Phi, psi and omega in degrees: 000319183292321178293328178296313180294324178292319178297322175297313182296317176303311175305314180295319176296316176300308177306313176304309177301320181298316181294319179293322177298316180296318175297315175302319177293312176305313178297317181293317176302316176297318182292325176294312180307309183298319174301317182294320179297319179296317182296311179300317178295318180294326177290318174301320177290324177297316178301316182293324182290320180291321178296321177292322176300308179300321177297318175301317178299318180295314181303314181295321180297315180297322177298315180297322179289323180293318177296321178297318180293323175294325174294320181291322175296317182297315182295323180299313179296323176294323182285325178247088182303143180291140175288138181296136174089335182276312184212145183262340177226160179261000000 
């Protein structure tokens, strides 16, 4: 009889410990999932920032090229005066 009571107590303690371990596992799993989501969000933001930076560089390059073309066109007009009557602008 005494061994039966001891076995029941052991079973209850074991079950209680098992439930505690399961709860800890569930909490840890949830925390890992949240961490993975945070990492993914950060990586996406970094990619977006890099994309915006590259786009800004591209826009600046295109603006510089346009300014160069405008400068060349302006020099061309200065070097070759427009004929009167044909065109009012170069």
